[in-house]
C-alpha atoms as an extended CHARMM CRD file, in Angstrom:
* protein
*
       199  EXT
         1         1  UNK       CA              2.4110000000       21.1140000000       72.4930000000  PROA      1               0.0000000000
         2         2  UNK       CA              0.2800000000       23.7230000000       70.8230000000  PROA      2               0.0000000000
         3         3  UNK       CA              3.1840000000       24.7250000000       68.5510000000  PROA      3               0.0000000000
         4         4  UNK       CA              3.7720000000       21.1040000000       67.5150000000  PROA      4               0.0000000000
         5         5  UNK       CA              0.1060000000       20.7810000000       66.5020000000  PROA      5               0.0000000000
         6         6  UNK       CA              0.3740000000       23.9550000000       64.4210000000  PROA      6               0.0000000000
         7         7  UNK       CA              3.5730000000       22.7230000000       62.7540000000  PROA      7               0.0000000000
         8         8  UNK       CA              2.0280000000       19.3080000000       62.0370000000  PROA      8               0.0000000000
         9         9  UNK       CA             -1.0960000000       20.9340000000       60.6520000000  PROA      9               0.0000000000
        10        10  UNK       CA              1.0000000000       23.1640000000       58.4010000000  PROA      10              0.0000000000
        11        11  UNK       CA              3.0740000000       20.1840000000       57.1920000000  PROA      11              0.0000000000
        12        12  UNK       CA             -0.1160000000       18.2190000000       56.4000000000  PROA      12              0.0000000000
        13        13  UNK       CA             -1.5790000000       21.1920000000       54.5340000000  PROA      13              0.0000000000
        14        14  UNK       CA              1.6530000000       21.5910000000       52.5380000000  PROA      14              0.0000000000
        15        15  UNK       CA              1.6920000000       17.8800000000       51.6860000000  PROA      15              0.0000000000
        16        16  UNK       CA             -1.9440000000       17.9640000000       50.5330000000  PROA      16              0.0000000000
        17        17  UNK       CA             -1.3930000000       21.0920000000       48.4370000000  PROA      17              0.0000000000
        18        18  UNK       CA              1.8090000000       19.7920000000       46.8420000000  PROA      18              0.0000000000
        19        19  UNK       CA              0.3240000000       16.3480000000       46.0920000000  PROA      19              0.0000000000
        20        20  UNK       CA             -2.7490000000       18.0110000000       44.5540000000  PROA      20              0.0000000000
        21        21  UNK       CA             -0.5270000000       20.2390000000       42.4480000000  PROA      21              0.0000000000
        22        22  UNK       CA              1.6270000000       17.2940000000       41.3210000000  PROA      22              0.0000000000
        23        23  UNK       CA             -1.3910000000       15.1330000000       40.4390000000  PROA      23              0.0000000000
        24        24  UNK       CA             -2.9660000000       17.9560000000       38.3970000000  PROA      24              0.0000000000
        25        25  UNK       CA              0.2290000000       18.9070000000       36.6340000000  PROA      25              0.0000000000
        26        26  UNK       CA              0.6330000000       17.4470000000       33.1720000000  PROA      26              0.0000000000
        27        27  UNK       CA              3.8350000000       18.1180000000       31.3210000000  PROA      27              0.0000000000
        28        28  UNK       CA              3.3690000000       19.8670000000       28.0290000000  PROA      28              0.0000000000
        29        29  UNK       CA              3.9660000000       17.6500000000       25.0340000000  PROA      29              0.0000000000
        30        30  UNK       CA              4.5670000000       18.4210000000       21.4370000000  PROA      30              0.0000000000
        31        31  UNK       CA              2.4760000000       17.1550000000       18.5670000000  PROA      31              0.0000000000
        32        32  UNK       CA              4.7040000000       14.9260000000       16.4670000000  PROA      32              0.0000000000
        33        33  UNK       CA              4.7920000000       13.6950000000       12.8900000000  PROA      33              0.0000000000
        34        34  UNK       CA              6.4060000000       10.3500000000       12.1610000000  PROA      34              0.0000000000
        35        35  UNK       CA              7.2000000000        9.6170000000        8.5140000000  PROA      35              0.0000000000
        36        36  UNK       CA              7.7560000000        6.0790000000        7.2930000000  PROA      36              0.0000000000
        37        37  UNK       CA              9.0540000000        5.5700000000        3.7630000000  PROA      37              0.0000000000
        38        38  UNK       CA              8.8720000000        2.3590000000        1.7640000000  PROA      38              0.0000000000
        39        39  UNK       CA             12.0320000000        0.3320000000        1.6360000000  PROA      39              0.0000000000
        40        40  UNK       CA             13.7700000000        0.3580000000       -1.7360000000  PROA      40              0.0000000000
        41        41  UNK       CA             13.5350000000       -3.4370000000       -1.8790000000  PROA      41              0.0000000000
        42        42  UNK       CA              9.7240000000       -3.0760000000       -1.9970000000  PROA      42              0.0000000000
        43        43  UNK       CA              9.9230000000       -0.5770000000       -4.8310000000  PROA      43              0.0000000000
        44        44  UNK       CA             12.3660000000       -2.7740000000       -6.7420000000  PROA      44              0.0000000000
        45        45  UNK       CA              9.8150000000       -5.5640000000       -7.2420000000  PROA      45              0.0000000000
        46        46  UNK       CA              7.7860000000       -3.1960000000       -9.4410000000  PROA      46              0.0000000000
        47        47  UNK       CA              9.4120000000       -2.8090000000      -12.8730000000  PROA      47              0.0000000000
        48        48  UNK       CA              7.5750000000        0.3740000000      -13.8990000000  PROA      48              0.0000000000
        49        49  UNK       CA              9.5230000000        3.6480000000      -13.7740000000  PROA      49              0.0000000000
        50        50  UNK       CA              7.3020000000        5.8000000000      -16.0260000000  PROA      50              0.0000000000
        51        51  UNK       CA              6.6020000000        6.3370000000      -19.7320000000  PROA      51              0.0000000000
        52        52  UNK       CA              6.3360000000        2.6050000000      -20.4460000000  PROA      52              0.0000000000
        53        53  UNK       CA              4.3030000000        1.5520000000      -23.4520000000  PROA      53              0.0000000000
        54        54  UNK       CA              2.2390000000       -1.5510000000      -22.6750000000  PROA      54              0.0000000000
        55        55  UNK       CA              0.4790000000       -3.3050000000      -25.5370000000  PROA      55              0.0000000000
        56        56  UNK       CA             -2.3120000000       -5.6400000000      -24.4310000000  PROA      56              0.0000000000
        57        57  UNK       CA             -4.6810000000       -7.7920000000      -26.4510000000  PROA      57              0.0000000000
        58        58  UNK       CA             -8.2490000000       -8.4120000000      -25.3340000000  PROA      58              0.0000000000
        59        59  UNK       CA             -8.1630000000      -12.1720000000      -25.9230000000  PROA      59              0.0000000000
        60        60  UNK       CA            -11.9520000000      -12.5280000000      -26.1590000000  PROA      60              0.0000000000
        61        61  UNK       CA            -12.3450000000       -9.9730000000      -28.9650000000  PROA      61              0.0000000000
        62        62  UNK       CA             -8.8570000000       -9.8250000000      -30.4890000000  PROA      62              0.0000000000
        63        63  UNK       CA             -8.7240000000       -6.0330000000      -29.9930000000  PROA      63              0.0000000000
        64        64  UNK       CA             -5.3100000000       -4.5690000000      -29.2310000000  PROA      64              0.0000000000
        65        65  UNK       CA             -4.8300000000       -1.5220000000      -27.0200000000  PROA      65              0.0000000000
        66        66  UNK       CA             -1.7060000000        0.4560000000      -26.2090000000  PROA      66              0.0000000000
        67        67  UNK       CA             -1.4280000000        1.8990000000      -22.6940000000  PROA      67              0.0000000000
        68        68  UNK       CA              1.0740000000        4.6950000000      -22.0670000000  PROA      68              0.0000000000
        69        69  UNK       CA              2.4150000000        5.1670000000      -18.5520000000  PROA      69              0.0000000000
        70        70  UNK       CA              2.5540000000        8.4870000000      -16.7790000000  PROA      70              0.0000000000
        71        71  UNK       CA              6.0560000000       10.0520000000      -16.8300000000  PROA      71              0.0000000000
        72        72  UNK       CA              6.7230000000        9.3420000000      -13.1420000000  PROA      72              0.0000000000
        73        73  UNK       CA              5.1720000000        7.8730000000      -10.0450000000  PROA      73              0.0000000000
        74        74  UNK       CA              3.0310000000       10.1690000000       -7.9110000000  PROA      74              0.0000000000
        75        75  UNK       CA              4.1170000000        9.9770000000       -4.2680000000  PROA      75              0.0000000000
        76        76  UNK       CA              1.5740000000       10.4940000000       -1.4920000000  PROA      76              0.0000000000
        77        77  UNK       CA              1.3420000000        9.8520000000        2.2400000000  PROA      77              0.0000000000
        78        78  UNK       CA             -1.4220000000        8.0920000000        4.1460000000  PROA      78              0.0000000000
        79        79  UNK       CA             -1.8780000000        9.4400000000        7.6730000000  PROA      79              0.0000000000
        80        80  UNK       CA             -3.1840000000        8.0600000000       10.9250000000  PROA      80              0.0000000000
        81        81  UNK       CA             -3.5620000000        9.8320000000       14.2460000000  PROA      81              0.0000000000
        82        82  UNK       CA             -3.0150000000        8.6850000000       17.7910000000  PROA      82              0.0000000000
        83        83  UNK       CA             -1.9960000000        9.6850000000       21.2790000000  PROA      83              0.0000000000
        84        84  UNK       CA             -3.9730000000       10.5120000000       24.4140000000  PROA      84              0.0000000000
        85        85  UNK       CA             -2.5900000000       13.9290000000       25.2790000000  PROA      85              0.0000000000
        86        86  UNK       CA             -0.6060000000       14.7310000000       22.1560000000  PROA      86              0.0000000000
        87        87  UNK       CA             -1.4040000000       14.2320000000       18.5060000000  PROA      87              0.0000000000
        88        88  UNK       CA              0.9100000000       11.7750000000       16.7990000000  PROA      88              0.0000000000
        89        89  UNK       CA              0.5320000000       11.8070000000       13.0350000000  PROA      89              0.0000000000
        90        90  UNK       CA              2.0020000000        8.7890000000       11.2980000000  PROA      90              0.0000000000
        91        91  UNK       CA              2.5900000000        9.3550000000        7.6090000000  PROA      91              0.0000000000
        92        92  UNK       CA              3.2620000000        6.2900000000        5.4940000000  PROA      92              0.0000000000
        93        93  UNK       CA              4.5850000000        6.5550000000        1.9550000000  PROA      93              0.0000000000
        94        94  UNK       CA              2.5180000000        5.4490000000       -0.9980000000  PROA      94              0.0000000000
        95        95  UNK       CA              2.8910000000        5.8860000000       -4.7220000000  PROA      95              0.0000000000
        96        96  UNK       CA              0.7980000000        5.4110000000       -7.8290000000  PROA      96              0.0000000000
        97        97  UNK       CA              1.1360000000        5.3230000000      -11.5860000000  PROA      97              0.0000000000
        98        98  UNK       CA             -1.5030000000        5.1050000000      -14.3270000000  PROA      98              0.0000000000
        99        99  UNK       CA             -1.3590000000        3.6490000000      -17.8260000000  PROA      99              0.0000000000
       100       100  UNK       CA             -3.8870000000        5.2080000000      -20.2000000000  PROA      100             0.0000000000
       101       101  UNK       CA             -5.1760000000        3.6760000000      -23.3970000000  PROA      101             0.0000000000
       102       102  UNK       CA             -4.4680000000        5.5900000000      -26.6000000000  PROA      102             0.0000000000
       103       103  UNK       CA             -7.7070000000        4.4510000000      -28.2530000000  PROA      103             0.0000000000
       104       104  UNK       CA            -10.2930000000        4.3930000000      -25.4450000000  PROA      104             0.0000000000
       105       105  UNK       CA            -10.8910000000        5.7440000000      -21.9690000000  PROA      105             0.0000000000
       106       106  UNK       CA             -9.5230000000        2.6010000000      -20.2990000000  PROA      106             0.0000000000
       107       107  UNK       CA             -6.8690000000        3.0170000000      -17.5960000000  PROA      107             0.0000000000
       108       108  UNK       CA             -4.7520000000        0.5510000000      -15.6480000000  PROA      108             0.0000000000
       109       109  UNK       CA             -3.7430000000        2.0200000000      -12.2810000000  PROA      109             0.0000000000
       110       110  UNK       CA             -1.0640000000        0.6480000000      -10.0310000000  PROA      110             0.0000000000
       111       111  UNK       CA             -0.8220000000        1.8090000000       -6.3840000000  PROA      111             0.0000000000
       112       112  UNK       CA              1.7970000000        0.6770000000       -3.9100000000  PROA      112             0.0000000000
       113       113  UNK       CA              1.4730000000        1.7230000000       -0.2720000000  PROA      113             0.0000000000
       114       114  UNK       CA              2.1490000000        0.8280000000        3.3430000000  PROA      114             0.0000000000
       115       115  UNK       CA             -0.3510000000       -0.1120000000        6.0210000000  PROA      115             0.0000000000
       116       116  UNK       CA             -0.2140000000        0.8770000000        9.6970000000  PROA      116             0.0000000000
       117       117  UNK       CA              1.4800000000       -2.4680000000       10.3280000000  PROA      117             0.0000000000
       118       118  UNK       CA              4.1480000000       -1.5480000000        7.7210000000  PROA      118             0.0000000000
       119       119  UNK       CA              2.9440000000       -4.1600000000        5.2510000000  PROA      119             0.0000000000
       120       120  UNK       CA              3.6600000000       -3.3980000000        1.6120000000  PROA      120             0.0000000000
       121       121  UNK       CA              0.4430000000       -3.5970000000       -0.4150000000  PROA      121             0.0000000000
       122       122  UNK       CA             -0.3290000000       -3.2200000000       -4.0920000000  PROA      122             0.0000000000
       123       123  UNK       CA             -3.6440000000       -2.3660000000       -5.6750000000  PROA      123             0.0000000000
       124       124  UNK       CA             -4.2060000000       -2.8900000000       -9.3960000000  PROA      124             0.0000000000
       125       125  UNK       CA             -7.3680000000       -1.4590000000      -10.9590000000  PROA      125             0.0000000000
       126       126  UNK       CA             -8.5650000000       -2.0680000000      -14.4990000000  PROA      126             0.0000000000
       127       127  UNK       CA            -12.1930000000       -1.6280000000      -15.5200000000  PROA      127             0.0000000000
       128       128  UNK       CA            -14.1190000000       -3.4340000000      -12.7480000000  PROA      128             0.0000000000
       129       129  UNK       CA            -11.1620000000       -5.6380000000      -11.8010000000  PROA      129             0.0000000000
       130       130  UNK       CA             -9.6110000000       -4.7620000000       -8.4330000000  PROA      130             0.0000000000
       131       131  UNK       CA             -6.6120000000       -6.7380000000       -7.1930000000  PROA      131             0.0000000000
       132       132  UNK       CA             -5.3290000000       -5.8920000000       -3.7180000000  PROA      132             0.0000000000
       133       133  UNK       CA             -2.4250000000       -7.9620000000       -2.4660000000  PROA      133             0.0000000000
       134       134  UNK       CA              0.8300000000       -8.1090000000       -0.5850000000  PROA      134             0.0000000000
       135       135  UNK       CA              3.5200000000       -7.8880000000       -3.2210000000  PROA      135             0.0000000000
       136       136  UNK       CA              6.5890000000       -8.9930000000       -1.3120000000  PROA      136             0.0000000000
       137       137  UNK       CA              6.9410000000      -12.1310000000        0.7900000000  PROA      137             0.0000000000
       138       138  UNK       CA              3.2330000000      -12.8500000000        0.6560000000  PROA      138             0.0000000000
       139       139  UNK       CA              2.2460000000      -16.2260000000        2.0830000000  PROA      139             0.0000000000
       140       140  UNK       CA             -0.5640000000      -16.2450000000       -0.4900000000  PROA      140             0.0000000000
       141       141  UNK       CA              1.5700000000      -15.9660000000       -3.6440000000  PROA      141             0.0000000000
       142       142  UNK       CA              1.3760000000      -18.7710000000       -6.1600000000  PROA      142             0.0000000000
       143       143  UNK       CA              4.5070000000      -19.0580000000       -8.2740000000  PROA      143             0.0000000000
       144       144  UNK       CA              4.7710000000      -20.8110000000      -11.6230000000  PROA      144             0.0000000000
       145       145  UNK       CA              8.2210000000      -21.5170000000      -13.0170000000  PROA      145             0.0000000000
       146       146  UNK       CA              7.1830000000      -20.3490000000      -16.4630000000  PROA      146             0.0000000000
       147       147  UNK       CA              4.1810000000      -19.5930000000      -18.6360000000  PROA      147             0.0000000000
       148       148  UNK       CA              3.6560000000      -18.7870000000      -22.3040000000  PROA      148             0.0000000000
       149       149  UNK       CA              1.5260000000      -15.7390000000      -23.0900000000  PROA      149             0.0000000000
       150       150  UNK       CA              1.0830000000      -14.5020000000      -26.6590000000  PROA      150             0.0000000000
       151       151  UNK       CA              3.9110000000      -16.7660000000      -27.8670000000  PROA      151             0.0000000000
       152       152  UNK       CA              6.3700000000      -15.3340000000      -25.3330000000  PROA      152             0.0000000000
       153       153  UNK       CA              7.7500000000      -17.3690000000      -22.4620000000  PROA      153             0.0000000000
       154       154  UNK       CA              7.8750000000      -15.6540000000      -19.0720000000  PROA      154             0.0000000000
       155       155  UNK       CA              9.6640000000      -16.9550000000      -15.9850000000  PROA      155             0.0000000000
       156       156  UNK       CA              9.0760000000      -16.6990000000      -12.2230000000  PROA      156             0.0000000000
       157       157  UNK       CA              5.3670000000      -15.9770000000      -12.4540000000  PROA      157             0.0000000000
       158       158  UNK       CA              3.3900000000      -14.6570000000       -9.5180000000  PROA      158             0.0000000000
       159       159  UNK       CA             -0.3790000000      -14.9270000000       -9.3050000000  PROA      159             0.0000000000
       160       160  UNK       CA             -2.1800000000      -12.1240000000       -7.4800000000  PROA      160             0.0000000000
       161       161  UNK       CA             -5.8520000000      -11.6430000000       -6.6850000000  PROA      161             0.0000000000
       162       162  UNK       CA             -6.9370000000      -10.4980000000       -3.2190000000  PROA      162             0.0000000000
       163       163  UNK       CA             -5.2200000000      -11.8820000000       -0.1450000000  PROA      163             0.0000000000
       164       164  UNK       CA             -6.3220000000       -9.4090000000        2.5160000000  PROA      164             0.0000000000
       165       165  UNK       CA             -9.2380000000      -11.3670000000        3.9360000000  PROA      165             0.0000000000
       166       166  UNK       CA            -10.6100000000      -14.8660000000        3.8610000000  PROA      166             0.0000000000
       167       167  UNK       CA             -9.8470000000      -17.4220000000        1.1850000000  PROA      167             0.0000000000
       168       168  UNK       CA             -7.8330000000      -16.1370000000       -1.7550000000  PROA      168             0.0000000000
       169       169  UNK       CA             -9.9880000000      -15.8680000000       -4.9090000000  PROA      169             0.0000000000
       170       170  UNK       CA             -8.7580000000      -17.6920000000       -7.9970000000  PROA      170             0.0000000000
       171       171  UNK       CA            -11.4550000000      -16.6920000000      -10.5060000000  PROA      171             0.0000000000
       172       172  UNK       CA             -9.9630000000      -13.2240000000      -11.1090000000  PROA      172             0.0000000000
       173       173  UNK       CA             -6.5950000000      -11.5890000000      -10.7640000000  PROA      173             0.0000000000
       174       174  UNK       CA             -3.3750000000      -11.1840000000      -12.6740000000  PROA      174             0.0000000000
       175       175  UNK       CA             -0.1420000000      -12.8860000000      -13.5720000000  PROA      175             0.0000000000
       176       176  UNK       CA              2.8980000000      -10.7990000000      -12.8200000000  PROA      176             0.0000000000
       177       177  UNK       CA              6.6740000000      -10.9220000000      -13.1310000000  PROA      177             0.0000000000
       178       178  UNK       CA              9.1420000000       -8.6960000000      -11.3620000000  PROA      178             0.0000000000
       179       179  UNK       CA             10.8030000000       -7.8430000000      -14.6750000000  PROA      179             0.0000000000
       180       180  UNK       CA              7.7420000000       -7.2890000000      -16.8930000000  PROA      180             0.0000000000
       181       181  UNK       CA              5.0280000000       -6.3630000000      -14.3920000000  PROA      181             0.0000000000
       182       182  UNK       CA              1.4670000000       -7.3100000000      -15.3300000000  PROA      182             0.0000000000
       183       183  UNK       CA              1.4330000000       -9.9250000000      -18.0800000000  PROA      183             0.0000000000
       184       184  UNK       CA             -2.1770000000      -11.1240000000      -17.8560000000  PROA      184             0.0000000000
       185       185  UNK       CA             -5.3940000000       -9.7550000000      -16.3400000000  PROA      185             0.0000000000
       186       186  UNK       CA             -8.4870000000      -11.8940000000      -16.0260000000  PROA      186             0.0000000000
       187       187  UNK       CA            -12.0080000000      -11.2700000000      -14.7750000000  PROA      187             0.0000000000
       188       188  UNK       CA            -14.7130000000      -13.4120000000      -13.1590000000  PROA      188             0.0000000000
       189       189  UNK       CA            -16.6530000000      -13.0960000000      -16.4040000000  PROA      189             0.0000000000
       190       190  UNK       CA            -13.9940000000      -15.0340000000      -18.3380000000  PROA      190             0.0000000000
       191       191  UNK       CA            -12.5900000000      -11.8740000000      -19.9460000000  PROA      191             0.0000000000
       192       192  UNK       CA             -8.8090000000      -11.9290000000      -20.5300000000  PROA      192             0.0000000000
       193       193  UNK       CA             -6.2200000000       -9.2990000000      -21.3500000000  PROA      193             0.0000000000
       194       194  UNK       CA             -2.6920000000      -10.4200000000      -22.1810000000  PROA      194             0.0000000000
       195       195  UNK       CA              0.5210000000       -8.4660000000      -22.6120000000  PROA      195             0.0000000000
       196       196  UNK       CA              1.9390000000       -8.4640000000      -26.1230000000  PROA      196             0.0000000000
       197       197  UNK       CA              4.8080000000       -6.0840000000      -25.5270000000  PROA      197             0.0000000000
       198       198  UNK       CA              6.3370000000       -3.7780000000      -22.9080000000  PROA      198             0.0000000000
       199       199  UNK       CA              8.6350000000       -0.9670000000      -24.0620000000  PROA      199             0.0000000000
């Protein structure tokens, strides 16, 4: 009887020790980096490849400015971090290109990037105009069949302003085609810039 008590006590001690060891043991994990690149179909809706020459007219003043594109897109990655025990870095592809005026310090910048939800976003900056929108399959796009700008007829026109929160603004933004890019920029102040030529 005494031996059975000793054996039972030893078994209980072993069970307690092993369960404590198992509950404290955490398997080692490796920090990981996940890279997510933009689909080519997203890139294809942007007609800029680099070195384009965009001639715009400031409709309000009649001044013409030529903007020269950088030779290539600059690729970058946005990162986010997560994970309880291990660091998971998620890197999402983005890219940007700038068009600089030959006669002033004005620049049109075009950034295309992915969000954490894998949405494809575009940001267009010119002076104090900022347009941030979904470029592909946006439920907020307004499409015109055609429009005439500077005596040239354009087809399949998209209107972009900001569609990331609340009601979409209509008092500023840009008209855009997937073959010519930005064809018109307009500000809340009533200032307009229109594309004359893209080379």
